[in-house]
N, C-alpha and C positions, 0 to 999 in steps of 0.2 A: 504494500500500500504506500502510495506517495505521501510523504509527510508535508504538512501545511504549517508554515510559520506565521504566527499571528502578528499583526502590527503591534508596536509598542503601546499605542493608545487606541482604544476603541470607544467611539462616541455613540451616544444615543440621546433620545429626547429626555432621558432621566439623568444624564450626566456622562461621565467617562470612566473607563477602567484602564488602569495603566500599572506597570511594575512599581513595587514599593521603592521609594527613594529615601535617602538619609534624612531629608527634611520632613518626611512623614512620621518618623519614628516616635516622637514624643506624643503626637496626636493618637497614633495607633496604640501606644502603651497606655495612655489615659483611658481610651475606650476599652482596652483589654481589662484593666483594673476595675473599671466600672461594671463590666459584664461578668467577670469571672472571679473577682476578689472583692472583699470588703475591707476598706482601709480607713483608719482614723485620719481625720482631716489633716492633722499636723504631720502625719507621715506620708501623705500622698505625693508631695513633690519629690521626696527621696525615692519613693517607690517608682514613680514615672521615670526618673533618671536611670535607675537600675534595670527596670524592665526594658527600656529603650536600648540600653547598651547590650543587653542579652539578645534582643531581637536583631540588632545590628550584626552580632556575631554569627547567628545561625541563618539569617535570611540574606545578609549582604556579604559577609566575609567567609561563609562556610566553605570548606575545602572543595565541595562538589559544585560550587557556583562559578560561573564565568560570565562576564558581561553583566547584563541587567539581572535584577533579582527575579526569581520565579514567584515570589509572593506578590499578591495583587491588592491594590486599593481601589475603592470606588469614590469618586469625587463628584459631588452634585453640581448643578449649574451655578450655584453661588460660591463654589470653591471650597466647600466644607467637606470633611471626611464623612462619607456615608457608610462605608463598610470596609472590611479587611478579610483577606483569605490567605492564611499562612500556608505556603507551599515549599517543600524541599524536593530538590531533584535527586533522583536515584537511578541506578542502572539495574535492570532486570534482564533475564534471558529466558527464552522459551525453547527448550530442546536445542540450546546452543546459539539461537538467533538473538542478537542484541536488541534491547528495547529501552526506550526512555520512559521512566516512570515518575509521576508526580505524587508525592506523599502529602496529603492534605491534613493540615493541623487546625489551629483555631479559625473558626469562621464566625464573623460577628458583624452586626449592623447597628448604627446609631439610630434608634427609633425617633429621636428628636429631629433628625435630619433626613433620614431615609423613610420612604413610605412603602416599603415592601419590594423595591426593585433591586436593591444592592445585591442580595444573595444570589438570585438567579443570574444577574448580569455577571457577577464574578465567576460563577461556575461555567457559564457559556463562554466567557473569554478564555478560561483555562482549557476547555474542551477544544477550542479552535487553535490551540498552540501546538508545540512540537511533540507532545507526549503521546506515547502509544497506549498507555494505561494510566488511570488515576486510582489511587488507593486511599481509603479512609479506615482507620481502626478505632476511632474514639468519637464517632458522631453522636451528638445529643439528639433528642427527639425533634427539635426544630430543624436541624440539618438533615435528618432522615426525611422529613416532609418535603424538603427542597430536592434532595438527591434521587429519591425513588422514581419520580416521574421522568428524570433525565437518564433512565436506563442503567442505573447502578444496580449491580447484582449484590444482594444481601447474603452474607455468610452467617447463618443463624447460630451455629455452634460457637464461632469466634466472638459473637456478641455477648456471650455469657462470661461472667467472672466467677471465680470460686474462692471460698474462704475456708481454711482448715483451722479449727480451734485447738490450740494446745492447752491454754489455761484461760478459761472463760472469764473469771473475775478480773484477772490481770489485763485481759484484752479490753474489757469494759472500762477499766480504770485508765488504760492508755488512750481509749477513744475520748473519754471525758477530758483528759489532760490536753489532747490535741484541740478540742473545741474551746476549752478555757485554760489557756496556757499558764495563767497566773495561779491556778488552783495548786496548792502544794501537794506533791506526791505523798508526803508523809501522812496526809489525812486519809488516803485511800489504800495505799500499799499494804499496810498490816491486815486490813479487812480482806483484801483480795487474796493475800497469801493464805489466810485462814480458810476461806471458802475453797480455794483451789486444792488445799491439802485434803479437805473432806471429799472433794469430787475427783481426786486423783485417779481412782480406779476406772471411772467412767471415761476419762480422757487420756488414758495411757495409749501410747502408739501401738499400732498393730505389729505383729511379729513378722516384719519384712515379708509380706505375702507374695511379692513378685520378684524378689531378689534371689540371685543364685549365690551360693557360698564361693563360687569362683569369680564373682564380680565384687569389686570394692570401690568405694568413693574416696576422694581426697581433694583437698583444696588445690587450686591452680591459680595462676596469675592471668592478667588481661592478655598478655602476649600469647600464652598457650591457648586461651579461649579463642582469640582471633585466628590463630593458625588452624584450629580444628573445626570451627563452626561451618565454614563453607563446604567442607567435605561432608559433614553430617547433613547438610541441606541438599546434597547433590541428587538425591532420589526424588526430588520434586521436579516436575516438568517446568513449572513457572517459579523462578527463584531469583533472589538478588545476586548481583554480580559486582563484587567489590574489587577495585583495582588496588595495586600495591600501596599499602599505607592507609587506605581509606577506612578500613574497619577499626584499626587501632585508634585513629583519630576520632571516630564515632564513639568508641568506648570511653575515650578520655572526656568527651563532652558529656556522655551519659553519667560518668562518675561525678560530675559537678552537681547533679541533682541532690537536694538536701533533705527533702521532706521525710524520707523513709530510712535515713541512715546511710552508712557507707555501702559501696557496691562490692559484693563478694563473688568469687567465681569458684566453681567446682567441676569435677569430672568423674565419670565412672570408667573403670578400667577392667579388662579381663586379666587372667593370670599371666599372660605374656606381656602385659604393659600397654596393650592397644586401648586407646580411648574409645569407648562405646557410646558415650553421651556427655553432654556438658550443660551447665546452667549458670545463670547470673542472677543474683537477687540483691535487693537492698535490705538492710536489717541492722538492728542494734538491740541490746539487751533491754527487756521491759517494754518493747514496742512490737507492732506488727511488722513482719517481713513482707516485702513486695517483690514478686517475681518479675524480672525483666525479660529473660529468655530461657527457654529450655529446648534442647534438641537431642535426639537419640537416633541411633541406627537400628533398623530391623526390629527385633523383638525386645530391645533393651530399654524401652520407654519406662517400664515399671521400675526397673532397678535405678534408673536415672532419677525418677520422681522420688523414690525412697531416699536416695542420696541427698536430694534437695531438701526434703523435709527434715532429715537428720541434721543437716548442716545448719538449718534455721533454728532447730531446737538447741543444738550445741552452743549457739551464740546467744542463747537466753531469750529468744523471741517468744512472744506469747501466742503467736499464730502466724499463718502465712496466707497471702492472697495473691491472685494472679488471673490472667486471661486464659480461657480455655482454647484448646486446639482439638481437632477431630482425632488426631493420632494418639493423644494421650488421655482423652476423655474416658475411655473404658477403665483405665487404671485409677482414675480419681474415685471411681465407685467402690474401690477396695478400702476406703478410709471411712471410719465413723466420724461423726461430728464435722462433716464437710458439707458446705452449703453453696448453692448456686444462686446467682442473681443477674439481672440485666446490668451490663457494665459499659455499654456504648456500642453504637452500630459499626460493624465492619463491612465495608462495601468496596467493590471494584467496578470500574467502567473501562471499556475498551471498544474501539471500532474494528479490532482484528478478530475474526471468528475463532481462530485457534486459541487466542487468549481467553475469550469468552467461554469456550468449551473447557479449558483447563480449570477455570474458576468454578464452573458448574459442577465439575467432577471432584472438586476439592483438592486438585493437584497443584496447590499454590502454597508457598511459604509467605506468611504475612503475620504482622503483629510483632510486638517487642521492638527490636532494632529496625524492623521493616514497618515502622509506623511512626507515631510522634509521641508515644507515652514516655520515651526516654528523655524528653526535653524538660527543662525546668518549668516551662509554661504549663505542663500537664498537672503540676501539683504544688510547686514551691510558692512560698510567700516571698514577696519582694519588698525591700525597704524596711524590713523589720529590725 
């Protein structure tokens, strides 16, 4: 299929859509904080500066960018910011054929300026661009309403999140502390420990139901994870294609995320030392662990999931949460005290029939590092 290059600025009677520029950053940051964060007034200026600087790094200076930004802004006829669409460029391949992919992040409109046209205009401008496919892994219900009529394919299993509870009272205390940061932990922790001690039998881990005694898990570093992950993804027909140095740089950016604790890596190995699976998660003692990425080869998903859960427990986490995938969903059913919930829409759009078929059959690697949940915009507080 012949690729179409979109003009830098697309005009309509509702305004124009163009690539994000440096002079837009503070307005976009202010809109982001209004839509997705609640800030105290005296901290707002500092939050805008920090958010704008972070957006500059990932949307204007990111290693994968060249020339104009792939992120888009909508400007109304009066010159005001009407909306923003965060877009990161990525490379995919389908059975060896190279594809340009757009990973869609925050999408937002200023309801005081825009009257419902910004969202559709931004998506249409993206669709007319250079990309062979567009991917979303964290769409809210408003974005779903815009995207579904535009022929995005929904991946229902990937839309679910899962939470596995280790210590229920400690998990509740951690959630309260996140909501009210000034609440002293000393007021809750003793009660949480007492309750969890009584409930210990109910929340004991299973006896490694899917692991083999010939498979073991151990901590690894970011370089080892980056070296092995592409190989573990190789059995997907539609998968990311990172060039030299791109994946380590992406992991370095992901490690800057602060909301869920430091980023940890682990791998599962057979008796010969061959890595069978790997995982990356955020976590710290006394808080929820958050899965960034998990991948395994063939029949080793269960052992790799067991290794992830054990690693989070060993670090003192009170539970673990993550996004589901079809290939390890059956292994999640082996755990008691594990719950599913809607966590955000995962969707893909492409004009290429072979891509559409791969998505329909579930033969796609998506989510985690092949999404936008690794960015600080997905969870972090700014200017605090």
